[in-house]
C-alpha positions as CSV (number, residue, x, y, z in Angstrom):
1,X,-23.5,4.5,21.2
2,X,-22.4,6.0,17.9
3,X,-22.9,4.5,14.5
4,X,-19.8,3.5,12.6
5,X,-19.9,4.9,9.0
6,X,-19.1,2.4,6.3
7,X,-15.8,3.0,4.5
8,X,-15.1,1.8,1.0
9,X,-11.7,0.2,0.4
10,X,-10.5,3.1,-1.7
11,X,-11.2,5.5,1.2
12,X,-9.3,3.2,3.5
13,X,-6.4,3.3,1.1
14,X,-6.5,7.1,0.7
15,X,-6.4,7.5,4.5
16,X,-3.7,4.9,5.1
17,X,-1.5,6.1,2.3
18,X,-1.9,9.8,3.3
19,X,-1.5,9.6,7.1
20,X,0.5,6.4,7.9
21,X,4.2,7.4,8.5
22,X,5.8,4.5,6.7
23,X,4.4,5.1,3.1
24,X,5.1,8.8,3.5
25,X,8.7,8.1,4.6
26,X,9.2,5.7,1.6
27,X,8.1,8.5,-0.7
28,X,10.3,11.0,1.2
29,X,7.4,13.5,1.4
30,X,6.8,13.8,5.1
31,X,7.8,17.5,4.9
32,X,4.9,18.2,2.4
33,X,2.4,18.4,5.2
34,X,-0.9,16.7,5.6
35,X,-4.3,17.6,4.2
36,X,-7.2,17.7,6.6
37,X,-9.5,14.6,6.8
38,X,-12.2,16.2,4.7
39,X,-9.8,16.6,1.8
40,X,-8.8,12.9,2.1
41,X,-12.3,11.3,2.7
42,X,-14.7,13.9,1.3
43,X,-18.1,14.1,2.8
44,X,-17.5,10.9,4.8
45,X,-15.1,12.8,7.1
46,X,-17.9,14.8,8.6
47,X,-19.4,11.6,10.1
48,X,-16.3,11.1,12.3
49,X,-15.5,13.2,15.4
50,X,-12.6,15.6,15.0
51,X,-9.3,13.8,15.4
52,X,-5.8,15.2,16.0
53,X,-3.2,14.7,13.4
54,X,-1.4,12.3,15.8
55,X,-4.5,10.2,16.2
56,X,-4.9,10.0,12.4
57,X,-1.3,8.9,12.1
58,X,-1.8,6.3,14.8
59,X,-5.0,4.8,13.3
60,X,-3.5,4.8,9.7
61,X,-0.3,3.2,10.9
62,X,-2.2,0.4,12.7
63,X,-4.3,-0.2,9.5
64,X,-1.1,-0.1,7.4
65,X,0.3,-3.0,9.5
66,X,-2.5,-5.2,8.1
67,X,-1.3,-4.5,4.6
68,X,2.3,-5.0,5.6
69,X,1.6,-8.4,7.2
70,X,-0.3,-9.5,4.1
71,X,2.5,-8.3,1.8
72,X,5.1,-10.2,3.8
73,X,3.0,-13.4,4.0
74,X,2.4,-13.1,7.7
75,X,-1.0,-13.7,9.4
76,X,-3.0,-10.5,9.3
77,X,-5.2,-11.6,12.2
78,X,-3.1,-10.2,15.1
79,X,-2.9,-6.7,13.5
80,X,-6.5,-6.7,12.4
81,X,-7.7,-8.0,15.8
82,X,-5.6,-5.3,17.6
83,X,-7.3,-2.6,15.4
84,X,-10.7,-4.1,16.2
85,X,-9.9,-4.3,19.9
86,X,-8.7,-0.7,20.1
87,X,-11.9,0.5,18.4
88,X,-14.4,-1.8,20.2
89,X,-17.1,-1.9,17.5
90,X,-20.3,-3.8,18.4
91,X,-22.5,-5.4,15.7
92,X,-26.2,-4.6,15.7
93,X,-29.0,-6.0,13.5
94,X,-30.7,-3.1,11.7
95,X,-34.5,-3.0,11.0
96,X,-33.8,-4.0,7.3
97,X,-31.8,-7.0,8.4
98,X,-28.4,-5.5,7.6
99,X,-25.6,-5.6,10.1
100,X,-24.8,-2.2,11.6
101,X,-21.8,-1.4,13.7
102,X,-21.6,0.9,16.7
103,X,-19.0,2.1,19.2
104,X,-19.6,3.3,22.7
105,X,-18.7,6.7,24.0
106,X,-15.1,5.6,24.6
107,X,-14.8,4.0,21.2
108,X,-13.1,5.3,18.1
109,X,-15.5,5.4,15.1
110,X,-12.7,6.1,12.6
111,X,-10.5,3.3,13.8
112,X,-13.6,1.0,13.9
113,X,-14.5,2.0,10.3
114,X,-11.0,1.1,9.1
115,X,-11.0,-2.2,11.0
116,X,-14.5,-3.2,9.7
117,X,-13.6,-2.4,6.1
118,X,-10.4,-4.5,6.4
119,X,-12.3,-7.3,8.1
120,X,-14.9,-7.3,5.4
121,X,-12.3,-7.4,2.7
122,X,-10.2,-10.2,4.2
123,X,-13.4,-12.2,4.9
124,X,-14.7,-11.8,1.3
125,X,-11.5,-11.7,-0.8
126,X,-8.6,-12.9,1.4
127,X,-5.6,-11.3,2.9
128,X,-3.5,-12.3,-0.2
129,X,-5.3,-9.5,-2.1
130,X,-3.8,-6.8,0.2
131,X,-0.2,-5.6,-0.3
132,X,2.3,-2.9,-0.6
133,X,3.6,-1.3,-3.8
134,X,6.9,-2.6,-5.0
135,X,7.6,0.6,-7.0
136,X,10.6,2.8,-6.7
137,X,10.4,5.0,-3.6
138,X,6.9,3.8,-2.9
139,X,5.4,1.7,-0.1
140,X,1.7,2.6,-0.5
141,X,-0.9,0.0,0.4
142,X,-3.2,-1.4,-2.2
143,X,-6.1,-3.8,-2.5
144,X,-6.1,-6.1,-5.5
145,X,-9.6,-6.6,-7.0
146,X,-8.3,-7.8,-10.3
147,X,-9.3,-11.2,-11.7
148,X,-5.7,-12.5,-11.8
149,X,-4.7,-11.2,-8.3
150,X,-1.1,-10.6,-9.3
151,X,-0.9,-6.9,-8.6
152,X,2.5,-5.5,-7.4
153,X,2.1,-1.8,-7.7
154,X,-0.3,0.8,-6.2
155,X,-1.2,2.3,-9.6
156,X,-0.3,3.1,-13.1
157,X,2.4,5.7,-12.2
158,X,4.5,3.2,-10.2
159,X,3.9,0.4,-12.8
160,X,5.1,2.7,-15.6
161,X,8.1,3.9,-13.5
162,X,9.0,0.3,-13.0
163,X,8.7,-0.5,-16.7
164,X,10.9,2.5,-17.7
165,X,13.6,1.6,-15.1
166,X,13.6,-2.1,-16.3
167,X,13.9,-0.9,-19.9
168,X,16.8,1.4,-19.1
169,X,18.5,-1.4,-17.1
170,X,18.1,-3.8,-20.1
171,X,19.4,-1.2,-22.5
172,X,22.5,-0.5,-20.2
173,X,23.2,-4.2,-19.9
174,X,22.9,-4.7,-23.7
175,X,25.3,-1.7,-24.3
176,X,27.7,-3.2,-21.8
177,X,27.5,-6.6,-23.5
178,X,28.1,-5.1,-26.9
179,X,31.1,-3.1,-25.5
180,X,32.5,-6.3,-24.0
181,X,32.0,-8.3,-27.2
182,X,33.7,-5.5,-29.2
183,X,36.6,-5.4,-26.7
184,X,37.0,-9.2,-26.9
185,X,37.0,-9.1,-30.7
186,X,39.6,-6.4,-30.7
187,X,41.8,-8.5,-28.4
188,X,41.5,-11.5,-30.6
189,X,42.4,-9.4,-33.6
190,X,45.4,-8.1,-31.9
191,X,46.4,-11.6,-30.9
192,X,46.1,-12.8,-34.5
193,X,48.1,-9.9,-35.8
194,X,50.8,-10.5,-33.2
195,X,50.9,-14.2,-34.1
196,X,51.3,-13.3,-37.8
197,X,54.4,-11.2,-37.1
198,X,56.2,-14.2,-35.6
């Protein structure tokens, strides 16, 4: 049996958003290549056995499905249970009374760590606090720990990009409305002048 290291949610998000194909495709940056696991998870990466890039993509994509289901209002249980079933973690009670998780020799500690972190989050905060960024050319996963629970973007960059786009859209609509108003006034003036001639 191997111990499953504890992953924090920000580490789950870093791994999912870096290795899952769907968020990379939305950002159109698949061609940029992938950092090794140590660059994504730091020291935590050394606690996992070496994984091929394909295995990292598969684990991240399975975890991403949990965020996608939460974002679309679907039940996250099937995707989360599938992730748990594939990893096969077993809970154990530690000497200090804390719950520890282990996987057998045929288990996947990385997939188990992802699944357990997501399970803990959903149990403590609810699936409605998981989602996908609604920013332009972004589909990154996020976990909302704010008091209001109304988050729609993965971070400040996407939020600011959205605000700038909305401002430009409003400015363009205002300019179009002003142009139409001026055009209508010109037509009315021409009609008045034409009426005065007769």
